[in-house]
VMD Tcl script that builds the backbone (N, CA, C; Angstrom):
set m [mol new atoms 501]
animate dup $m
set s [atomselect $m all]
$s set {name element resname resid chain x y z} {
  {N N MET 1 A 141.381 111.529 -25.233}
  {CA C MET 1 A 141.236 112.633 -24.341}
  {C C MET 1 A 141.796 112.157 -22.995}
  {N N VAL 2 A 141.392 110.910 -22.468}
  {CA C VAL 2 A 141.750 110.579 -21.144}
  {C C VAL 2 A 143.357 110.393 -21.194}
  {N N LYS 3 A 143.767 109.845 -22.394}
  {CA C LYS 3 A 145.333 109.731 -22.447}
  {C C LYS 3 A 146.034 111.052 -22.137}
  {N N ARG 4 A 145.433 112.056 -22.888}
  {CA C ARG 4 A 146.109 113.293 -22.787}
  {C C ARG 4 A 146.169 113.820 -21.433}
  {N N LYS 5 A 144.920 113.732 -20.496}
  {CA C LYS 5 A 144.994 114.086 -19.293}
  {C C LYS 5 A 145.809 113.258 -18.396}
  {N N VAL 6 A 145.909 111.994 -18.509}
  {CA C VAL 6 A 146.954 111.278 -17.819}
  {C C VAL 6 A 148.405 111.651 -17.978}
  {N N LEU 7 A 148.525 111.912 -19.347}
  {CA C LEU 7 A 150.073 112.295 -19.658}
  {C C LEU 7 A 150.222 113.845 -19.090}
  {N N PHE 8 A 149.248 114.561 -19.229}
  {CA C PHE 8 A 149.358 116.045 -18.556}
  {C C PHE 8 A 149.849 115.963 -17.204}
  {N N LEU 9 A 149.077 114.981 -16.274}
  {CA C LEU 9 A 149.115 114.895 -14.898}
  {C C LEU 9 A 150.343 114.156 -14.678}
  {N N PHE 10 A 151.062 113.189 -15.433}
  {CA C PHE 10 A 152.221 112.700 -15.294}
  {C C PHE 10 A 153.397 113.564 -15.525}
  {N N ALA 11 A 153.245 114.369 -16.544}
  {CA C ALA 11 A 154.283 115.530 -17.037}
  {C C ALA 11 A 154.395 116.433 -15.719}
  {N N PHE 12 A 153.217 116.903 -15.220}
  {CA C PHE 12 A 153.019 117.885 -14.068}
  {C C PHE 12 A 153.836 117.290 -13.006}
  {N N SER 13 A 153.447 116.022 -12.500}
  {CA C SER 13 A 154.034 115.398 -11.600}
  {C C SER 13 A 155.571 115.424 -11.424}
  {N N ILE 14 A 156.136 115.004 -12.730}
  {CA C ILE 14 A 157.612 115.040 -12.835}
  {C C ILE 14 A 158.086 116.475 -12.588}
  {N N VAL 15 A 157.562 117.408 -13.296}
  {CA C VAL 15 A 158.155 118.686 -13.099}
  {C C VAL 15 A 157.991 119.228 -11.720}
  {N N PHE 16 A 156.889 118.828 -11.012}
  {CA C PHE 16 A 156.751 119.263 -9.362}
  {C C PHE 16 A 157.869 118.652 -8.845}
  {N N ILE 17 A 158.111 117.357 -9.014}
  {CA C ILE 17 A 159.139 116.565 -8.166}
  {C C ILE 17 A 160.599 117.220 -8.289}
  {N N LEU 18 A 160.900 117.456 -9.715}
  {CA C LEU 18 A 162.184 118.014 -10.188}
  {C C LEU 18 A 162.333 119.536 -9.413}
  {N N VAL 19 A 161.241 120.310 -9.386}
  {CA C VAL 19 A 161.420 121.788 -8.785}
  {C C VAL 19 A 161.604 121.487 -7.436}
  {N N ALA 20 A 160.814 120.769 -6.625}
  {CA C ALA 20 A 160.811 120.575 -5.237}
  {C C ALA 20 A 162.299 120.036 -5.000}
  {N N CYS 21 A 162.736 119.047 -5.655}
  {CA C CYS 21 A 164.335 118.583 -5.367}
  {C C CYS 21 A 165.307 119.562 -5.669}
  {N N GLY 22 A 164.928 120.522 -6.619}
  {CA C GLY 22 A 166.085 121.390 -6.879}
  {C C GLY 22 A 166.258 122.635 -5.870}
  {N N GLN 23 A 165.286 122.655 -5.029}
  {CA C GLN 23 A 165.376 123.878 -4.131}
  {C C GLN 23 A 166.800 123.799 -3.233}
  {N N ALA 24 A 167.271 125.194 -3.099}
  {CA C ALA 24 A 168.624 124.922 -2.308}
  {C C ALA 24 A 168.363 124.772 -0.801}
  {N N ASP 25 A 169.097 123.828 -0.165}
  {CA C ASP 25 A 168.917 123.593 1.142}
  {C C ASP 25 A 169.852 124.780 1.742}
  {N N SER 26 A 169.391 125.596 2.721}
  {CA C SER 26 A 170.154 126.475 3.352}
  {C C SER 26 A 171.219 126.063 4.482}
  {N N SER 27 A 170.922 124.673 4.837}
  {CA C SER 27 A 171.891 124.210 6.049}
  {C C SER 27 A 173.137 123.771 4.994}
  {N N ILE 28 A 173.193 123.559 3.728}
  {CA C ILE 28 A 174.347 123.211 2.965}
  {C C ILE 28 A 175.381 124.453 3.119}
  {N N LYS 29 A 176.618 124.149 3.329}
  {CA C LYS 29 A 177.479 125.226 3.320}
  {C C LYS 29 A 178.662 125.039 2.277}
  {N N SER 30 A 179.241 126.131 1.925}
  {CA C SER 30 A 180.189 125.968 0.725}
  {C C SER 30 A 181.532 125.631 1.402}
  {N N VAL 31 A 182.537 124.993 0.701}
  {CA C VAL 31 A 183.899 124.875 1.244}
  {C C VAL 31 A 184.334 126.001 1.938}
  {N N ASN 32 A 184.237 127.285 1.539}
  {CA C ASN 32 A 184.643 128.356 2.260}
  {C C ASN 32 A 184.110 128.479 3.679}
  {N N GLU 33 A 182.893 128.147 4.172}
  {CA C GLU 33 A 182.234 128.341 5.264}
  {C C GLU 33 A 182.609 127.065 6.265}
  {N N VAL 34 A 183.341 125.787 5.832}
  {CA C VAL 34 A 183.373 124.923 6.746}
  {C C VAL 34 A 184.729 125.106 7.555}
  {N N ASN 35 A 184.546 125.019 8.973}
  {CA C ASN 35 A 185.747 125.169 9.996}
  {C C ASN 35 A 186.369 123.804 9.863}
  {N N LEU 36 A 187.887 124.041 9.398}
  {CA C LEU 36 A 188.496 123.043 9.133}
  {C C LEU 36 A 189.494 122.881 10.588}
  {N N ASP 37 A 189.444 123.750 11.434}
  {CA C ASP 37 A 190.227 123.621 12.551}
  {C C ASP 37 A 190.087 122.458 13.397}
  {N N PRO 38 A 191.085 122.006 14.107}
  {CA C PRO 38 A 190.770 120.700 14.972}
  {C C PRO 38 A 189.928 121.193 16.058}
  {N N LEU 39 A 189.210 120.044 16.582}
  {CA C LEU 39 A 188.225 120.248 17.905}
  {C C LEU 39 A 189.235 120.128 19.002}
  {N N HIS 40 A 188.781 120.873 19.864}
  {CA C HIS 40 A 189.721 121.028 21.228}
  {C C HIS 40 A 188.859 120.907 22.438}
  {N N VAL 41 A 189.139 120.237 23.505}
  {CA C VAL 41 A 188.334 120.091 24.686}
  {C C VAL 41 A 189.247 120.366 25.800}
  {N N GLU 42 A 188.916 121.467 26.549}
  {CA C GLU 42 A 189.545 121.943 27.900}
  {C C GLU 42 A 188.737 121.389 29.073}
  {N N ILE 43 A 189.430 120.943 29.963}
  {CA C ILE 43 A 188.666 120.420 31.046}
  {C C ILE 43 A 188.853 121.459 32.099}
  {N N ILE 44 A 187.513 121.963 32.695}
  {CA C ILE 44 A 187.736 123.057 33.937}
  {C C ILE 44 A 187.059 122.356 35.034}
  {N N ALA 45 A 188.163 122.168 35.843}
  {CA C ALA 45 A 187.949 121.336 37.033}
  {C C ALA 45 A 188.859 121.786 38.269}
  {N N PRO 46 A 188.408 121.648 39.310}
  {CA C PRO 46 A 189.631 121.898 40.663}
  {C C PRO 46 A 190.711 121.030 40.437}
  {N N GLU 47 A 191.825 121.244 40.904}
  {CA C GLU 47 A 192.863 120.342 40.973}
  {C C GLU 47 A 192.813 119.656 42.403}
  {N N GLU 48 A 192.342 120.281 43.442}
  {CA C GLU 48 A 192.306 119.697 44.721}
  {C C GLU 48 A 191.092 120.281 45.393}
  {N N VAL 49 A 190.225 119.227 46.010}
  {CA C VAL 49 A 188.854 119.336 46.638}
  {C C VAL 49 A 189.080 118.677 48.042}
  {N N GLU 50 A 188.198 118.981 49.001}
  {CA C GLU 50 A 188.060 118.022 50.251}
  {C C GLU 50 A 187.202 117.133 50.003}
  {N N PRO 51 A 187.276 115.919 50.768}
  {CA C PRO 51 A 186.429 114.889 50.529}
  {C C PRO 51 A 184.998 115.286 51.009}
  {N N GLN 52 A 183.972 114.496 50.454}
  {CA C GLN 52 A 182.450 114.561 50.654}
  {C C GLN 52 A 182.083 116.107 50.474}
  {N N THR 53 A 182.427 116.516 49.116}
  {CA C THR 53 A 182.092 117.888 48.637}
  {C C THR 53 A 181.502 117.740 47.240}
  {N N GLU 54 A 180.702 118.545 46.785}
  {CA C GLU 54 A 180.197 118.377 45.349}
  {C C GLU 54 A 180.988 119.649 44.651}
  {N N HIS 55 A 181.338 119.245 43.358}
  {CA C HIS 55 A 182.007 120.355 42.639}
  {C C HIS 55 A 181.399 120.522 41.017}
  {N N VAL 56 A 181.571 121.572 40.422}
  {CA C VAL 56 A 181.044 121.541 39.105}
  {C C VAL 56 A 182.343 121.173 38.040}
  {N N LEU 57 A 182.073 120.101 37.238}
  {CA C LEU 57 A 183.132 119.811 36.290}
  {C C LEU 57 A 182.696 120.368 35.012}
  {N N GLN 58 A 183.527 120.962 34.206}
  {CA C GLN 58 A 183.133 121.549 32.900}
  {C C GLN 58 A 184.036 120.973 31.712}
  {N N ALA 59 A 183.508 121.172 30.607}
  {CA C ALA 59 A 184.378 120.901 29.284}
  {C C ALA 59 A 184.062 122.131 28.360}
  {N N LEU 60 A 185.162 122.790 28.023}
  {CA C LEU 60 A 185.113 123.719 27.084}
  {C C LEU 60 A 185.234 123.299 25.792}
  {N N VAL 61 A 184.296 123.220 24.829}
  {CA C VAL 61 A 184.534 122.665 23.421}
  {C C VAL 61 A 184.720 123.666 22.298}
  {N N THR 62 A 185.954 123.838 21.616}
  {CA C THR 62 A 186.174 124.711 20.701}
  {C C THR 62 A 186.653 123.985 19.406}
  {N N GLN 63 A 186.403 124.878 18.287}
  {CA C GLN 63 A 187.051 124.479 17.018}
  {C C GLN 63 A 187.702 125.716 16.363}
  {N N GLY 64 A 188.963 125.820 16.600}
  {CA C GLY 64 A 189.467 127.170 16.297}
  {C C GLY 64 A 189.255 128.224 17.263}
  {N N GLU 65 A 188.746 129.203 16.813}
  {CA C GLU 65 A 187.968 130.421 17.623}
  {C C GLU 65 A 186.658 130.067 17.845}
  {N N GLU 66 A 185.999 129.184 17.174}
  {CA C GLU 66 A 184.493 128.940 17.406}
  {C C GLU 66 A 184.127 128.139 18.795}
  {N N LYS 67 A 183.250 128.463 19.520}
  {CA C LYS 67 A 182.778 127.570 20.575}
  {C C LYS 67 A 181.582 126.858 19.981}
  {N N VAL 68 A 181.780 125.474 20.350}
  {CA C VAL 68 A 180.980 124.434 19.806}
  {C C VAL 68 A 179.785 124.201 20.765}
  {N N ASN 69 A 178.540 124.572 20.241}
  {CA C ASN 69 A 177.236 124.384 20.974}
  {C C ASN 69 A 176.445 123.061 20.499}
  {N N ASP 70 A 177.020 122.528 19.371}
  {CA C ASP 70 A 176.332 121.380 18.762}
  {C C ASP 70 A 176.869 120.168 18.776}
  {N N ALA 71 A 177.501 119.881 19.884}
  {CA C ALA 71 A 178.016 118.514 20.339}
  {C C ALA 71 A 177.007 117.537 20.206}
  {N N SER 72 A 177.159 116.269 19.660}
  {CA C SER 72 A 176.181 115.419 19.676}
  {C C SER 72 A 176.272 114.372 20.941}
  {N N GLU 73 A 177.488 114.402 21.685}
  {CA C GLU 73 A 177.561 113.855 23.049}
  {C C GLU 73 A 178.514 114.423 23.809}
  {N N VAL 74 A 178.314 114.700 24.953}
  {CA C VAL 74 A 179.173 115.167 26.073}
  {C C VAL 74 A 179.035 114.273 27.288}
  {N N THR 75 A 179.727 113.430 27.491}
  {CA C THR 75 A 179.568 112.537 28.711}
  {C C THR 75 A 180.751 112.566 29.523}
  {N N PHE 76 A 180.875 112.716 30.865}
  {CA C PHE 76 A 181.759 112.681 31.755}
  {C C PHE 76 A 182.057 111.507 32.466}
  {N N GLU 77 A 183.090 110.819 32.326}
  {CA C GLU 77 A 183.468 109.595 33.254}
  {C C GLU 77 A 184.497 109.933 34.294}
  {N N VAL 78 A 184.105 109.639 35.567}
  {CA C VAL 78 A 184.862 109.938 36.726}
  {C C VAL 78 A 184.985 108.720 37.441}
  {N N TRP 79 A 186.208 108.639 37.948}
  {CA C TRP 79 A 186.525 107.150 38.719}
  {C C TRP 79 A 187.877 107.558 39.497}
  {N N GLU 80 A 187.744 106.813 40.722}
  {CA C GLU 80 A 188.803 106.806 41.679}
  {C C GLU 80 A 189.976 106.078 41.197}
  {N N HIS 81 A 191.198 106.399 41.559}
  {CA C HIS 81 A 192.383 105.849 41.302}
  {C C HIS 81 A 192.379 104.289 41.544}
  {N N GLY 82 A 192.673 103.548 40.685}
  {CA C GLY 82 A 192.550 101.995 40.864}
  {C C GLY 82 A 191.236 101.365 40.815}
  {N N LYS 83 A 190.176 102.156 40.437}
  {CA C LYS 83 A 188.790 101.708 40.318}
  {C C LYS 83 A 188.326 102.169 39.139}
  {N N LYS 84 A 188.825 102.034 38.045}
  {CA C LYS 84 A 188.172 102.551 36.707}
  {C C LYS 84 A 187.154 101.570 36.291}
  {N N GLU 85 A 187.039 100.423 36.637}
  {CA C GLU 85 A 185.862 99.642 36.377}
  {C C GLU 85 A 184.671 99.977 37.084}
  {N N GLU 86 A 184.889 100.888 38.135}
  {CA C GLU 86 A 183.473 101.350 38.926}
  {C C GLU 86 A 183.325 102.755 38.588}
  {N N SER 87 A 183.608 103.251 37.252}
  {CA C SER 87 A 183.603 104.657 36.987}
  {C C SER 87 A 182.040 104.974 36.842}
  {N N ASP 88 A 181.947 106.224 37.142}
  {CA C ASP 88 A 180.534 106.914 36.855}
  {C C ASP 88 A 180.498 107.622 35.437}
  {N N MET 89 A 179.445 107.282 34.780}
  {CA C MET 89 A 179.097 108.087 33.564}
  {C C MET 89 A 178.187 108.944 33.639}
  {N N ILE 90 A 178.167 110.311 33.442}
  {CA C ILE 90 A 177.195 111.186 33.749}
  {C C ILE 90 A 177.131 112.236 32.340}
  {N N GLU 91 A 175.956 112.124 31.814}
  {CA C GLU 91 A 175.612 113.018 30.520}
  {C C GLU 91 A 175.769 114.534 30.979}
  {N N ALA 92 A 176.429 115.171 30.409}
  {CA C ALA 92 A 176.666 116.728 30.449}
  {C C ALA 92 A 175.492 117.560 29.906}
  {N N GLU 93 A 175.359 118.739 30.337}
  {CA C GLU 93 A 174.336 119.588 29.787}
  {C C GLU 93 A 175.152 120.818 29.175}
  {N N LEU 94 A 174.668 121.400 28.174}
  {CA C LEU 94 A 175.187 122.673 27.563}
  {C C LEU 94 A 174.829 123.753 28.480}
  {N N THR 95 A 175.706 124.754 28.943}
  {CA C THR 95 A 175.273 125.917 29.827}
  {C C THR 95 A 174.818 127.042 29.093}
  {N N ASP 96 A 174.717 128.106 29.846}
  {CA C ASP 96 A 174.323 129.549 28.995}
  {C C ASP 96 A 175.630 129.863 28.507}
  {N N GLU 97 A 176.779 129.445 28.827}
  {CA C GLU 97 A 177.981 129.955 28.284}
  {C C GLU 97 A 178.269 129.106 27.076}
  {N N ASP 98 A 178.583 129.630 25.839}
  {CA C ASP 98 A 178.678 129.147 24.669}
  {C C ASP 98 A 179.930 128.079 24.689}
  {N N GLY 99 A 179.808 126.946 24.592}
  {CA C GLY 99 A 180.640 125.871 24.317}
  {C C GLY 99 A 180.865 125.110 25.619}
  {N N VAL 100 A 180.448 125.491 26.590}
  {CA C VAL 100 A 180.800 124.875 27.923}
  {C C VAL 100 A 179.629 123.930 28.382}
  {N N TYR 101 A 180.012 122.720 28.642}
  {CA C TYR 101 A 179.257 121.485 29.032}
  {C C TYR 101 A 179.707 121.299 30.296}
  {N N GLU 102 A 178.572 120.964 31.295}
  {CA C GLU 102 A 178.998 120.544 32.675}
  {C C GLU 102 A 178.108 119.465 33.268}
  {N N ILE 103 A 178.691 119.057 34.508}
  {CA C ILE 103 A 177.905 118.233 35.428}
  {C C ILE 103 A 178.334 118.689 36.830}
  {N N THR 104 A 177.789 118.102 37.890}
  {CA C THR 104 A 178.108 118.305 39.301}
  {C C THR 104 A 178.437 116.893 39.672}
  {N N TYR 105 A 179.529 116.770 40.360}
  {CA C TYR 105 A 180.010 115.696 40.916}
  {C C TYR 105 A 180.303 115.717 42.479}
  {N N TYR 106 A 179.910 114.506 43.099}
  {CA C TYR 106 A 180.261 114.460 44.636}
  {C C TYR 106 A 181.417 113.743 44.796}
  {N N PHE 107 A 182.396 114.178 45.286}
  {CA C PHE 107 A 183.642 113.490 45.467}
  {C C PHE 107 A 183.588 112.914 46.967}
  {N N GLU 108 A 183.407 111.701 47.040}
  {CA C GLU 108 A 183.200 111.044 48.532}
  {C C GLU 108 A 184.437 110.849 49.097}
  {N N ALA 109 A 185.401 109.943 48.612}
  {CA C ALA 109 A 186.305 109.352 49.420}
  {C C ALA 109 A 187.739 110.153 49.121}
  {N N GLU 110 A 188.742 110.078 50.102}
  {CA C GLU 110 A 189.921 110.804 49.863}
  {C C GLU 110 A 190.655 109.721 48.931}
  {N N ASN 111 A 191.119 110.313 47.692}
  {CA C ASN 111 A 191.801 109.498 46.702}
  {C C ASN 111 A 192.033 110.421 45.451}
  {N N LEU 112 A 192.694 109.872 44.561}
  {CA C LEU 112 A 193.043 110.732 43.436}
  {C C LEU 112 A 192.055 110.180 42.404}
  {N N TYR 113 A 191.282 111.331 41.686}
  {CA C TYR 113 A 190.350 110.972 40.858}
  {C C TYR 113 A 190.645 111.437 39.464}
  {N N TYR 114 A 189.931 110.784 38.349}
  {CA C TYR 114 A 190.225 111.061 37.007}
  {C C TYR 114 A 189.000 111.447 36.505}
  {N N VAL 115 A 189.038 112.649 35.643}
  {CA C VAL 115 A 187.819 113.185 35.145}
  {C C VAL 115 A 188.062 113.026 33.683}
  {N N GLN 116 A 187.258 112.529 32.919}
  {CA C GLN 116 A 187.446 112.352 31.320}
  {C C GLN 116 A 186.180 112.466 30.726}
  {N N PRO 117 A 186.109 113.731 30.215}
  {CA C PRO 117 A 184.769 113.955 29.234}
  {C C PRO 117 A 184.973 113.308 27.923}
  {N N HIS 118 A 184.000 112.680 27.530}
  {CA C HIS 118 A 183.912 111.901 26.286}
  {C C HIS 118 A 183.055 112.782 25.204}
  {N N VAL 119 A 183.717 113.570 24.331}
  {CA C VAL 119 A 183.036 114.481 23.584}
  {C C VAL 119 A 183.051 114.051 22.140}
  {N N THR 120 A 181.867 113.922 21.597}
  {CA C THR 120 A 181.485 113.766 20.026}
  {C C THR 120 A 181.002 114.950 19.429}
  {N N ALA 121 A 181.570 115.501 18.380}
  {CA C ALA 121 A 181.172 116.724 17.784}
  {C C ALA 121 A 181.803 116.757 16.350}
  {N N ARG 122 A 181.071 117.187 15.404}
  {CA C ARG 122 A 181.423 117.496 14.142}
  {C C ARG 122 A 182.542 116.246 13.663}
  {N N GLY 123 A 181.934 115.209 13.760}
  {CA C GLY 123 A 182.853 113.911 13.314}
  {C C GLY 123 A 183.998 113.470 13.982}
  {N N THR 124 A 184.337 114.137 15.030}
  {CA C THR 124 A 185.538 113.796 15.958}
  {C C THR 124 A 184.934 113.345 17.226}
  {N N HIS 125 A 185.872 112.591 17.944}
  {CA C HIS 125 A 185.486 112.116 19.285}
  {C C HIS 125 A 186.916 112.228 20.096}
  {N N LEU 126 A 186.900 113.051 21.165}
  {CA C LEU 126 A 187.893 113.287 22.106}
  {C C LEU 126 A 187.663 112.843 23.400}
  {N N MET 127 A 188.673 112.383 24.242}
  {CA C MET 127 A 188.623 111.945 25.433}
  {C C MET 127 A 189.772 112.256 26.212}
  {N N PRO 128 A 189.904 113.674 26.532}
  {CA C PRO 128 A 191.036 114.163 27.459}
  {C C PRO 128 A 190.747 113.710 28.902}
  {N N VAL 129 A 191.880 113.792 29.724}
  {CA C VAL 129 A 191.585 113.396 31.055}
  {C C VAL 129 A 192.442 114.328 32.018}
  {N N ALA 130 A 191.887 114.668 33.120}
  {CA C ALA 130 A 192.397 115.612 34.084}
  {C C ALA 130 A 192.403 114.753 35.459}
  {N N GLU 131 A 193.083 115.264 36.364}
  {CA C GLU 131 A 193.178 114.666 37.670}
  {C C GLU 131 A 192.716 115.547 38.821}
  {N N VAL 132 A 191.927 115.099 39.594}
  {CA C VAL 132 A 191.491 115.746 40.814}
  {C C VAL 132 A 191.949 115.274 42.123}
  {N N LYS 133 A 192.855 116.021 43.124}
  {CA C LYS 133 A 193.069 115.352 44.340}
  {C C LYS 133 A 191.940 115.594 45.459}
  {N N VAL 134 A 191.643 114.624 45.934}
  {CA C VAL 134 A 190.577 114.693 46.843}
  {C C VAL 134 A 191.212 114.192 48.301}
  {N N GLY 135 A 191.516 115.310 49.159}
  {CA C GLY 135 A 192.091 115.094 50.371}
  {C C GLY 135 A 193.382 114.989 50.387}
  {N N ASN 136 A 193.873 114.346 51.250}
  {CA C ASN 136 A 195.418 114.102 51.264}
  {C C ASN 136 A 195.969 113.000 50.441}
  {N N VAL 137 A 196.275 113.091 49.433}
  {CA C VAL 137 A 196.833 112.108 48.318}
  {C C VAL 137 A 198.270 112.224 48.155}
  {N N PRO 138 A 198.884 111.176 48.513}
  {CA C PRO 138 A 200.646 111.134 48.273}
  {C C PRO 138 A 200.859 111.637 46.920}
  {N N ASP 139 A 201.946 112.438 46.851}
  {CA C ASP 139 A 202.414 112.969 45.574}
  {C C ASP 139 A 202.939 111.680 44.652}
  {N N ASP 140 A 203.452 110.883 45.442}
  {CA C ASP 140 A 204.231 109.638 44.590}
  {C C ASP 140 A 203.299 108.711 44.234}
  {N N LEU 141 A 202.051 108.778 44.471}
  {CA C LEU 141 A 200.949 107.833 44.054}
  {C C LEU 141 A 201.319 107.548 42.663}
  {N N GLU 142 A 201.167 106.203 42.163}
  {CA C GLU 142 A 201.605 105.797 40.877}
  {C C GLU 142 A 200.345 106.021 39.917}
  {N N ARG 143 A 200.553 106.833 38.979}
  {CA C ARG 143 A 199.527 107.322 38.223}
  {C C ARG 143 A 199.236 106.154 37.207}
  {N N GLU 144 A 197.940 106.152 36.869}
  {CA C GLU 144 A 197.343 105.081 35.899}
  {C C GLU 144 A 198.038 105.380 34.754}
  {N N GLU 145 A 198.195 104.354 33.841}
  {CA C GLU 145 A 198.678 104.524 32.500}
  {C C GLU 145 A 197.495 104.766 31.612}
  {N N HIS 146 A 197.605 105.694 30.657}
  {CA C HIS 146 A 196.419 105.980 29.698}
  {C C HIS 146 A 197.071 106.065 28.406}
  {N N SER 147 A 196.161 105.927 27.292}
  {CA C SER 147 A 196.663 106.051 25.775}
  {C C SER 147 A 196.473 107.390 25.682}
  {N N TYR 148 A 196.618 108.437 26.502}
  {CA C TYR 148 A 196.440 109.880 26.233}
  {C C TYR 148 A 197.240 110.501 27.414}
  {N N ASP 149 A 197.532 111.741 27.195}
  {CA C ASP 149 A 198.372 112.477 28.209}
  {C C ASP 149 A 197.492 113.064 29.180}
  {N N MET 150 A 198.128 113.533 30.285}
  {CA C MET 150 A 197.279 114.190 31.288}
  {C C MET 150 A 196.976 115.550 31.086}
  {N N GLU 151 A 197.444 116.307 30.056}
  {CA C GLU 151 A 197.390 117.637 29.650}
  {C C GLU 151 A 195.833 118.077 29.015}
  {N N GLY 152 A 195.144 116.848 28.945}
  {CA C GLY 152 A 193.690 117.145 28.143}
  {C C GLY 152 A 193.948 116.863 26.719}
  {N N HIS 153 A 194.900 116.392 26.351}
  {CA C HIS 153 A 194.975 116.135 24.732}
  {C C HIS 153 A 194.758 114.496 24.465}
  {N N ASP 154 A 194.081 114.219 23.503}
  {CA C ASP 154 A 193.728 112.975 23.092}
  {C C ASP 154 A 194.590 112.587 22.030}
  {N N ASN 155 A 195.512 111.279 22.374}
  {CA C ASN 155 A 196.278 110.873 21.422}
  {C C ASN 155 A 195.709 109.884 20.317}
  {N N HIS 156 A 194.276 109.882 20.419}
  {CA C HIS 156 A 193.428 109.142 19.285}
  {C C HIS 156 A 192.881 110.148 18.564}
  {N N HIS 157 A 193.320 111.311 18.546}
  {CA C HIS 157 A 192.933 112.319 17.605}
  {C C HIS 157 A 193.074 111.898 16.092}
  {N N HIS 158 A 191.944 112.296 15.422}
  {CA C HIS 158 A 191.913 111.786 13.859}
  {C C HIS 158 A 192.888 112.457 12.878}
  {N N SER 159 A 193.851 113.101 13.322}
  {CA C SER 159 A 194.876 113.770 12.451}
  {C C SER 159 A 195.885 112.552 11.931}
  {N N HIS 160 A 196.397 112.815 10.842}
  {CA C HIS 160 A 197.627 111.679 10.431}
  {C C HIS 160 A 198.970 112.404 10.421}
  {N N ASP 161 A 198.906 113.548 11.164}
  {CA C ASP 161 A 200.198 114.131 11.384}
  {C C ASP 161 A 200.859 114.023 12.807}
  {N N ASP 162 A 200.892 112.841 13.125}
  {CA C ASP 162 A 201.361 112.539 14.542}
  {C C ASP 162 A 202.578 113.056 15.035}
  {N N GLU 163 A 203.613 113.212 14.006}
  {CA C GLU 163 A 204.878 113.648 14.337}
  {C C GLU 163 A 204.842 115.047 14.959}
  {N N ASN 164 A 203.883 115.784 14.546}
  {CA C ASN 164 A 204.017 117.334 14.937}
  {C C ASN 164 A 203.083 117.475 16.243}
  {N N ASP 165 A 202.380 116.316 16.642}
  {CA C ASP 165 A 201.686 116.407 17.853}
  {C C ASP 165 A 202.368 116.496 19.092}
  {N N ASN 166 A 203.588 115.989 18.903}
  {CA C ASN 166 A 204.620 115.732 20.334}
  {C C ASN 166 A 205.367 117.089 20.332}
  {N N GLU 167 A 205.223 118.159 19.695}
  {CA C GLU 167 A 205.884 119.188 19.760}
  {C C GLU 167 A 205.622 120.056 21.065}
}
mol reanalyze $m
mol bondsrecalc $m
mol representation Tube
mol addrep $m
């Protein structure tokens, strides 16, 4: 009789575990629901500002037509021309506007500044760069070389179709 109760409890436990594990997870998406478009980051920043002023810097994160609100990391790196090793890293906050992450930055000195959001979302990491002129900056100032272009595109994109990226 005791063996029968133990066997019944064992069998019931196995059935319970199998039923619990077999429940559908509503967060799992079918292949047709997955957005396969590449991630894109648009930097929204002023091109020119006056020294000793504070400005909002934003990154609009999209994937195709979808605005991305679930980025795992958005951090802005800002530095003066020639002073990359002294860059400021500031964690961005998601705004009330879908897909827009922002910081406020104080541009102290007259110089050319570089703004680079580091965005990690949906298995992709992008690091576009924009320039902000602060005060009177000579137009012929030698730009810093980067492994990305200054249009906000990341040449470290995780695509294997590099030939078409240069069009």
